[in-house]
C-alpha positions as CSV (number, residue, x, y, z in Angstrom):
1,M,11.4,-25.8,-10.5
2,N,10.5,-26.4,-6.6
3,G,7.9,-24.3,-4.6
4,R,10.1,-21.7,-3.5
5,S,11.1,-21.0,-7.1
6,I,7.3,-21.0,-8.2
7,L,6.1,-18.4,-5.4
8,F,9.3,-16.2,-6.3
9,A,8.1,-16.3,-10.0
10,A,4.6,-15.7,-9.0
11,A,5.7,-12.5,-7.1
12,K,7.6,-11.2,-10.0
13,I,4.6,-11.7,-12.4
14,T,2.4,-10.1,-10.1
15,L,5.0,-7.1,-9.9
16,L,5.3,-7.2,-13.8
17,M,1.5,-7.1,-14.3
18,S,1.2,-4.0,-11.9
19,L,3.6,-2.2,-13.9
20,V,2.0,-3.0,-17.2
21,W,-1.3,-1.9,-15.5
22,M,0.3,1.5,-14.5
23,V,1.5,2.4,-18.1
24,G,-1.6,1.0,-19.6
25,F,-4.2,2.8,-17.1
26,T,-2.3,6.1,-17.5
27,L,-2.3,5.9,-21.3
28,V,-6.0,5.1,-21.4
29,L,-7.1,7.8,-18.8
30,W,-5.0,10.3,-20.8
31,L,-6.4,9.5,-24.1
32,G,-10.1,9.3,-22.8
33,W,-10.9,5.8,-24.4
34,F,-13.5,4.8,-21.8
35,D,-16.0,6.4,-19.5
36,N,-15.6,6.9,-15.7
37,A,-18.0,4.1,-14.9
38,T,-16.0,1.6,-17.1
39,L,-12.5,2.7,-15.8
40,G,-13.8,2.7,-12.1
41,L,-15.1,-0.9,-12.6
42,A,-11.6,-1.8,-14.2
43,V,-9.6,-0.2,-11.3
44,N,-11.6,-2.0,-8.5
45,I,-11.2,-5.3,-10.3
46,F,-7.7,-5.1,-11.0
47,E,-6.7,-3.5,-7.6
48,L,-8.7,-6.3,-5.7
49,A,-7.1,-9.0,-7.9
50,C,-3.4,-7.5,-7.3
51,G,-3.9,-7.2,-3.6
52,L,-5.4,-10.7,-3.4
53,A,-2.4,-12.2,-5.5
54,A,0.1,-10.3,-3.4
55,G,-1.1,-11.3,-0.2
56,V,-1.7,-15.1,-1.2
57,V,1.7,-15.4,-2.7
58,V,3.3,-14.3,0.4
59,L,0.8,-16.7,2.8
60,L,1.8,-19.5,0.7
61,G,5.5,-18.7,0.9
62,I,5.1,-19.1,4.8
63,K,5.9,-22.9,4.3
64,F,9.4,-22.0,2.8
65,A,10.2,-18.9,5.0
66,R,13.2,-18.3,7.3
67,N,10.9,-16.1,9.6
68,R,7.4,-17.1,9.5
69,H,6.1,-14.5,11.6
70,V,7.5,-11.7,9.1
71,M,5.9,-13.7,6.1
72,L,2.4,-14.1,8.0
73,G,2.6,-10.6,9.1
74,T,3.0,-9.4,5.5
75,A,0.5,-11.6,4.0
76,L,-2.0,-10.3,6.6
77,A,-0.9,-6.6,5.8
78,L,-1.7,-7.1,2.1
79,L,-4.8,-9.1,2.8
80,S,-5.9,-6.4,4.9
81,W,-5.7,-3.9,2.1
82,A,-7.6,-6.2,-0.2
83,L,-10.4,-6.6,2.5
84,G,-10.7,-2.8,2.4
85,Q,-11.0,-2.9,-1.5
86,V,-13.7,-5.5,-1.2
87,Y,-15.6,-3.0,0.8
88,W,-14.7,-0.3,-1.7
89,F,-15.8,-2.4,-4.5
90,S,-18.7,-3.8,-3.2
91,Y,-20.3,-0.3,-2.2
92,S,-19.6,1.0,-5.5
93,S,-21.1,-1.8,-7.4
94,I,-24.2,-1.9,-5.3
95,T,-24.8,1.8,-5.0
96,G,-23.3,2.9,-8.1
97,E,-21.6,5.7,-6.2
98,T,-18.1,6.6,-4.9
99,L,-17.5,5.2,-1.4
100,P,-17.5,8.4,1.0
101,Y,-14.4,9.3,2.8
102,P,-13.7,7.9,5.4
103,S,-15.6,4.7,5.5
104,V,-15.5,1.3,6.9
105,G,-13.2,0.2,4.1
106,D,-10.4,2.5,5.6
107,L,-10.0,0.2,8.5
108,G,-8.6,-2.3,6.2
109,F,-6.4,0.1,4.6
110,T,-5.2,1.6,7.9
111,G,-4.7,-1.8,9.4
112,T,-2.1,-2.7,6.7
113,Y,0.2,0.0,8.1
114,V,-0.3,-1.4,11.7
115,L,0.6,-5.0,10.7
116,L,3.7,-3.6,8.5
117,I,5.0,-1.9,11.6
118,G,4.9,-5.2,13.3
119,V,6.5,-6.9,10.4
120,I,9.4,-4.2,10.5
121,G,9.8,-4.5,14.0
122,I,10.7,-8.3,13.7
123,I,12.8,-7.7,11.0
124,T,14.9,-5.1,12.9
125,H,14.6,-6.6,16.1
126,G,13.0,-3.4,17.5
127,Q,16.0,-1.1,16.5
128,A,14.8,2.1,14.9
129,N,17.1,4.5,13.1
130,A,19.4,5.0,16.3
131,G,21.7,8.2,15.8
132,R,20.0,9.3,12.6
133,K,17.8,12.5,12.3
134,W,16.7,12.3,8.6
135,P,14.1,9.8,9.2
136,H,12.5,11.9,11.9
137,F,12.6,14.8,9.4
138,I,10.9,12.6,6.9
139,A,8.1,11.7,9.4
140,F,7.7,15.5,10.4
141,L,7.2,16.2,6.6
142,I,4.6,13.5,6.2
143,L,2.9,14.7,9.1
144,L,2.7,18.3,7.7
145,A,0.1,16.7,4.9
146,P,-2.9,16.5,7.3
147,V,-2.0,19.7,9.2
148,A,-2.1,21.6,5.8
149,L,-5.2,19.9,4.7
150,S,-7.1,20.9,7.8
151,V,-6.8,24.6,7.0
152,T,-8.3,24.1,3.4
153,G,-11.9,24.2,4.7
154,K,-13.1,21.8,2.2
155,I,-13.3,18.6,4.4
156,K,-15.7,17.3,7.1
157,T,-14.6,16.7,10.5
158,A,-14.7,12.9,10.2
159,A,-12.3,13.2,7.0
160,L,-10.1,15.7,8.9
161,I,-9.7,13.3,11.8
162,Y,-8.9,10.4,9.6
163,N,-6.5,12.4,7.8
164,F,-4.7,12.6,11.0
165,I,-4.9,9.0,11.9
166,L,-3.6,8.0,8.3
167,G,-1.1,10.5,8.3
168,L,0.3,9.2,11.8
169,A,0.3,5.5,10.5
170,V,2.0,6.5,7.2
171,A,4.7,8.6,8.8
172,Y,5.4,6.2,11.6
173,T,5.8,3.3,9.3
174,I,8.0,4.9,6.8
175,F,9.9,6.3,9.9
176,R,10.5,2.7,10.9
177,V,11.2,1.1,7.6
178,C,13.9,3.7,7.2
179,A,16.0,1.2,9.7
180,L,16.1,-1.5,6.6
181,L,17.6,0.9,4.1
182,R,21.1,-0.2,4.7
183,R,19.9,-4.0,4.2
184,R,19.9,-4.6,0.6
185,N,17.9,-7.6,0.5
186,Y,14.9,-5.9,1.7
187,R,15.4,-2.8,-0.8
188,W,12.3,-3.7,-2.7
189,F,10.1,-4.1,0.5
190,V,11.3,-0.8,1.5
191,A,10.4,0.8,-1.7
192,G,6.8,-0.8,-1.6
193,V,6.3,0.6,1.8
194,F,7.5,4.0,0.8
195,L,5.4,3.9,-2.3
196,L,2.2,3.2,-0.6
197,G,2.7,5.6,2.1
198,L,3.3,8.4,-0.6
199,T,0.1,6.8,-2.5
200,D,-1.9,7.2,0.5
201,L,-1.0,10.6,1.1
202,L,-1.7,11.6,-2.6
203,F,-5.0,9.9,-2.4
204,M,-5.6,11.8,1.0
205,T,-4.6,15.2,-0.4
206,V,-6.8,14.9,-3.7
207,V,-9.8,13.5,-2.0
208,S,-9.6,16.5,0.5
209,V,-9.0,19.3,-2.0
210,F,-10.6,18.1,-5.1
211,P,-13.5,15.6,-3.7
212,E,-15.1,15.5,-7.3
213,R,-12.0,14.3,-9.0
214,Y,-10.3,12.0,-6.8
215,A,-11.2,8.6,-7.9
216,F,-8.5,7.9,-10.4
217,A,-5.7,9.9,-8.3
218,S,-3.9,6.8,-7.2
219,D,-4.9,4.0,-8.9
220,S,-2.0,3.3,-11.2
221,L,0.1,3.3,-7.9
222,Y,-1.6,1.0,-5.4
223,P,-1.1,-2.2,-7.3
224,I,2.7,-1.5,-7.8
225,S,3.2,-0.8,-4.2
226,L,1.4,-4.0,-3.2
227,A,3.5,-5.9,-5.5
228,L,6.5,-4.4,-4.3
229,I,5.9,-5.3,-0.8
230,S,5.1,-8.7,-1.6
231,F,7.9,-9.4,-3.9
232,G,10.3,-7.5,-1.5
233,I,9.6,-9.6,1.4
234,I,10.0,-12.9,-0.3
235,N,13.3,-11.4,-1.9
236,G,14.3,-10.5,1.7
237,D,13.6,-13.8,3.3
238,E,15.2,-15.6,0.2
239,A,18.5,-13.7,0.7
240,E,18.4,-14.5,4.5
241,N,18.1,-18.1,3.5
242,A,21.0,-17.8,1.1
């Protein structure tokens, strides 16, 4: 087995483990087997491990990549998310409290979208959905989320502003990635970007409307979205090399 095959297998294992996590976490949460503190620790550890694993696998794949800029950008995007999670984990572990929203850690999470936009631009050579109206409609629907949340009256000004920043980042990233839907070799990557965006919208909604219960709203989905992006970009580059 050569180095490329090993990395591809590592990306598959990361994806498989994230799927197992989703099922297991959902089951444990539903059955109430552990208290919130224990679950929170497990969540922080697994999400950080998955983010780092996904990013490192892509980073190591640069050596074998057809387009090293695409792989580097994706690796940095995943590691940016992991850095945000490091801050989240550190704050929760040190203070014993849930991180406020927004926080410094959100710079890492938002940075993921900035880097993914650059990656998508390289893959598509800057071409974005020419002649197609439905990607614009999807982006418009996404932007309705922060608008709707702004009238709930349950969020502070800082959270309101960040909701619009995050909403714009998600909307534009998903709008741009729609240009890759016709390229089958990137379908897993596209699925990961879509899932990450939808998971962030879910988190945004719950933290704004039900702040006392938001801790576990998206925790089963983040690892899968990161693993899909990692596996998808490696799969896409592998197909380009075929």
